[in-house]
C-alpha positions in Angstrom: 0.1 0.0 0.0 1.7 3.1 -1.2 1.2 6.9 -0.1 1.9 6.4 3.6 4.6 8.9 3.7 4.2 12.9 4.0 6.8 15.3 3.5 10.0 16.4 1.4 12.9 16.3 3.8 10.9 15.8 7.1 9.0 12.8 6.2 6.6 11.0 8.3 5.6 7.4 7.5 2.7 5.9 9.4 1.4 2.1 9.8 -1.1 0.2 11.7 -5.0 -0.4 11.7 -7.6 0.7 14.3 -7.8 -2.5 15.7 -4.4 -4.1 15.2 -1.5 -4.5 17.7 -0.4 -0.9 17.6 -0.3 2.4 15.2 3.3 3.8 14.8 5.4 5.9 12.6 8.8 7.1 11.5 9.8 10.5 11.3 12.9 10.9 9.2 14.8 13.7 8.5 14.6 15.3 11.9 17.8 17.2 12.7 20.4 16.1 15.5 20.7 17.8 18.8 17.2 19.0 19.6 16.0 18.1 23.3 12.8 16.6 23.2 9.9 17.8 25.4 8.1 14.3 26.0 5.6 16.3 28.4 4.6 18.5 25.4 4.1 15.2 23.2 2.1 13.6 26.0 -0.4 16.8 26.2 -0.9 16.8 22.4 -2.0 13.1 22.6 -4.4 13.9 25.4 -6.0 16.6 23.4 -6.8 14.1 20.6 -7.4 11.0 23.1 -10.5 9.1 22.8 -13.3 10.4 25.3 -11.3 13.7 25.9 -14.0 16.1 24.4 -17.6 16.2 24.2 -19.3 14.3 21.7 -16.4 11.8 21.3 -16.1 8.1 21.4 -16.1 6.0 24.5 -13.2 4.1 23.4 -10.9 4.3 26.1 -7.1 4.3 25.0 -4.3 5.6 26.9 -2.2 6.7 24.1 1.1 6.2 25.7 3.9 6.6 23.0 7.0 4.2 23.1 9.9 5.8 21.4 11.9 2.9 19.8 14.9 4.9 18.0 16.2 8.2 17.0 16.4 9.6 20.5 19.1 9.2 23.2 19.1 10.7 26.6 16.4 13.1 25.6 18.3 14.5 22.7 17.3 13.6 18.9 20.2 11.7 17.0 19.7 12.8 13.4 18.6 9.3 12.6 14.8 7.8 12.0 12.6 8.3 15.1 10.4 5.3 15.3 7.7 5.2 18.0 4.5 2.9 18.8 1.1 3.6 20.4 -0.5 0.4 21.3 -4.1 -0.4 20.6 -5.3 -1.8 24.2 -9.2 -1.2 24.3 -10.4 -3.0 21.1 -13.8 -4.5 20.8 -13.6 -6.0 17.4 -16.6 -8.1 17.9 -18.7 -4.8 17.4 -17.8 -5.1 13.8 -18.4 -8.8 13.1 -21.8 -7.9 11.4 -19.9 -5.4 9.0 -17.5 -7.9 7.3 -19.5 -8.3 4.3 -21.4 -4.9 4.2 -20.3 -1.7 2.9 -21.1 1.2 5.2 -22.4 4.6 3.6 -19.7 7.0 3.1 -17.0 5.0 4.5 -13.9 3.6 2.8 -15.0 -0.1 2.8 -16.2 -0.6 -0.8 -13.2 1.7 -2.2 -10.7 -0.3 -0.2 -12.2 -3.7 -1.3 -12.2 -2.5 -5.0 -8.4 -1.2 -4.8 -7.0 -4.2 -2.7 -9.4 -7.1 -3.1 -9.3 -7.1 0.7 -10.0 -5.0 3.7 -10.0 -5.0 7.5 -13.5 -4.3 8.5 -12.6 -3.9 12.2 -13.0 -0.3 13.0 -12.0 0.6 9.3 -8.7 -0.8 9.5 -6.2 1.6 8.1 -8.7 4.1 7.0 -9.9 4.7 10.5 -9.2 8.1 12.4 -7.2 6.1 14.7 -4.2 6.5 12.4 -4.0 10.3 13.1 -2.5 9.5 16.8 0.7 8.7 14.8 0.3 12.2 13.0 -0.1 13.9 16.4 3.3 12.4 17.6 5.1 13.6 14.6 3.5 16.7 14.6 4.5 17.3 18.2 8.1 16.6 17.5 8.0 19.0 14.4 6.6 21.9 16.6 9.6 21.5 18.8 11.7 22.0 15.6 9.8 25.2 15.0 10.3 26.6 18.4 13.9 27.5 17.4 12.1 30.2 15.0 9.5 30.9 17.6 6.8 29.8 15.4 3.3 29.7 17.1 0.5 27.5 15.9 -2.9 27.9 17.3 -6.3 26.2 16.4 -9.7 26.0 17.7 -13.2 24.9 16.9 -15.3 27.8 15.1 -18.4 25.7 13.9 -20.2 22.7 14.8 -23.1 21.8 12.6 -25.5 24.8 12.4 -23.8 26.5 15.3 -21.1 29.2 14.2 -18.7 31.2 16.3 -17.6 34.6 14.9 -15.4 35.3 17.8 -11.9 36.2 16.6 -10.1 34.9 19.6 -6.9 36.1 21.4 -3.9 33.5 21.8 -4.7 33.4 25.6 -8.3 32.8 25.0 -7.2 29.9 22.4 -5.2 28.5 25.3 -7.8 28.5 27.6 -10.1 26.8 25.3 -8.0 23.7 25.2 -9.8 22.8 28.5 -13.2 23.3 27.2 -15.2 20.3 26.0 -15.6 21.5 22.5 -12.3 23.3 22.2 -14.1 26.6 21.5 -13.0 30.0 22.9 -16.6 31.3 22.6 -18.2 30.2 25.7 -21.8 31.0 24.4 -21.3 29.1 21.3 -19.7 26.3 23.1 -22.9 26.0 25.3 -25.2 25.8 22.3 -22.7 23.5 20.4 -22.7 21.1 23.4 -26.5 21.2 23.8 -26.9 20.5 19.9 -24.4 17.5 20.1 -26.5 16.1 23.2 -29.6 16.2 21.1 -28.2 14.6 18.0 -26.6 11.7 20.4 -29.9 11.0 21.6 -31.2 10.8 17.8 -28.5 8.6 16.8 -27.0 11.2 14.6 -24.0 13.1 14.0 -22.6 16.4 13.1 -19.6 18.0 11.2 -17.9 21.4 11.8 -15.1 23.7 11.0 -11.6 24.0 12.8 -9.8 27.5 12.3 -5.9 27.7 12.4 -3.7 30.6 12.9 0.2 30.8 12.5 2.2 33.6 13.4 5.9 34.4 13.4 6.6 32.5 10.1 9.5 34.5 8.6 8.9 35.7 5.0 10.6 33.0 2.5 9.1 29.9 3.4 7.7 28.0 0.7 8.5 26.6 -2.7 7.3 27.8 -6.2 4.9 26.3 -8.6 3.9 22.6 -7.5 5.1 22.6 -3.8 3.5 26.1 -2.5 3.3 26.4 1.1 -0.5 26.6 1.0 -0.8 23.9 -1.5 1.1 21.7 0.9 -1.0 22.7 3.7 -4.0 21.9 1.7 -2.8 18.5 1.0 -1.9 18.1 4.6 -5.5 19.0 5.9 -7.3 17.1 3.2 -5.5 14.0 4.2 -7.1 13.9 7.5 -9.9 11.6 7.9 -13.5 13.4 7.3 -12.0 16.6 6.0 -14.1 17.9 3.0 -12.8 21.4 2.5 -9.7 23.7 3.0 -9.6 27.6 2.4 -6.8 30.0 3.3 -7.1 33.9 3.6 -9.9 35.4 1.9 -10.7 31.8 0.7 -14.0 31.4 -1.4 -15.1 34.9 -0.3 -12.2 36.2 -2.6 -14.5 35.2 -5.7 -17.1 38.0 -4.8 -14.6 40.7 -4.1 -13.1 43.4 -6.4 -9.2 43.6 -6.8 -9.0 47.0 -5.5 -10.4 45.8 -2.3 -8.6 42.4 -2.1 -4.9 43.8 -2.7 -2.7 43.7 0.4 -0.8 47.0 0.1 2.9 47.1 1.5 4.4 49.5 3.9 7.4 49.8 5.7 6.8 49.3 9.5 9.8 51.5 11.1 9.1 50.2 14.5 9.5 46.7 13.6 12.1 47.3 10.9 10.3 45.1 8.3 8.0 45.3 5.4 4.4 44.3 6.2 1.0 44.5 4.5 -2.0 46.8 5.6 -4.5 43.9 5.0 -4.1 40.3 4.9 -6.4 38.7 2.4 -3.3 36.7 1.0 -3.6 34.7 4.2 0.3 35.4 4.7 1.4 33.4 1.6 2.0 35.1 -1.8 3.2 33.1 -4.6 3.3 30.1 -2.5 5.8 31.6 -0.3 5.4 33.0 3.3 5.3 36.8 3.4 5.6 37.2 7.3 2.2 38.1 8.1 -0.2 35.6 9.8 -1.1 32.5 8.1 -4.6 31.3 8.8 -7.1 28.8 7.2 -10.1 27.0 7.9 -10.8 23.2 7.7 -14.2 21.9 7.1 -15.2 18.3 8.6 -18.0 16.0 7.3 -20.6 14.7 9.9 -19.5 11.2 11.3 -20.5 8.6 9.1 -21.2 5.8 11.8 -24.5 6.9 13.2 -26.8 4.9 15.4 -29.7 5.1 13.0 -30.6 2.3 10.6 -29.4 2.6 7.3 -29.6 0.9 4.0 -26.8 -0.6 2.0 -25.6 -3.4 -0.1 -23.4 -6.6 0.6 -20.4 -7.8 -1.4 -22.8 -9.7 -3.5 -24.6 -6.5 -4.3 -27.7 -7.7 -2.1 -29.7 -4.9 -0.2 -29.2 -5.0 3.3 -30.4 -2.8 6.5 -28.2 -2.6 9.2 -27.4 -0.3 12.3 -23.8 0.7 13.3 -22.8 -0.8 16.8 -19.6 0.1 18.9 -18.2 3.1 20.1 -18.2 6.3 17.8 -17.9 10.1 18.0 -21.0 12.2 17.5 -18.8 15.0 16.2 -15.1 14.4 15.4 -14.1 17.9 15.1 -12.8 18.9 18.9 -10.6 15.9 18.9 -9.4 16.8 15.5 -7.7 20.1 16.9 -4.5 18.5 17.7 -4.5 16.9 14.3 -4.8 20.0 12.5 -2.1 21.8 14.5 0.1 18.4 14.1 -0.1 18.6 10.2 0.4 22.2 10.1 3.6 21.7 12.1 4.9 18.8 9.8 4.4 21.1 6.6 6.0 24.4 8.4 8.8 22.3 9.7 9.5 20.8 6.2 9.4 24.1 4.6 11.9 25.5 7.3 14.4 22.7 6.5 13.6 23.4 2.8 14.4 26.9 3.2 17.7 26.4 4.7 19.2 25.3 1.4 19.0 29.2 0.5 20.1 30.6 3.6 
């Protein structure tokens, strides 16, 4: 199975299935001499951990990472960093009735069509369980970015029909990490929670939007033409399970704007001794290369496909079947996906940081 590796110089390869022995990864290209903050990695894993947020699955995984190579006495060696997260709370029997069925909006049929075989237990390799390895890799990448003081912040700005229009401060986003829905708008968060409680009772699910803001990225990161910084960010986000949309800067609203308004005019900031833009419709990226302004984007997630309502499908023989999903599933994956978005953003930026070193 190809396409399990992400990145140019800093390359993360992940492996494992939802109900296999473990999920793991190998991060190659990570520089030597970086002191690793293991507490930070654990904190990132806790944010994503099953059962950690409102509306999440009741699967209870400790998500304790075991580092197998690439680190000695807490310092990176410059060699591949290999790690494991063992699956300890599996209930594979919950999926026995799905062995020959194709669940709506899942990867069951497409995996079967491509490989002639699939692991039906928990979705196998297509499960969002795979993203735990991304969080570990991203937590390491963030520590590389600390050298440049790059700050990545993400939060839930929408769940279902409930939208928050608040533009939170860095402090408010940090506090929101303890919120059941990772939303810095308390009024919206309460409405979101009530909405998800209602959907859980109905056996239904919801999608939502995660917003991300990245500051202190210096001008000059990114590659022209095919490896543009925003193109790699888009690929990173669209590779996350359940993601259906990505927009950065002015996004789709740019289509209805006039050029006279959308143009980001430059000026010289004497106090900061650098060139700035008066507006930031470009979202901190021009020509695929960072310009030193805030990079911001939104990531849209679909509603969870595994719901408690009766559904119709077909089996391997094409015969119509009625079924109801069993097991433990999220009503909404969005709050638990915040650390995944941050992790993937960190992997992209750290990769482009290393790519840019070729020119410095």
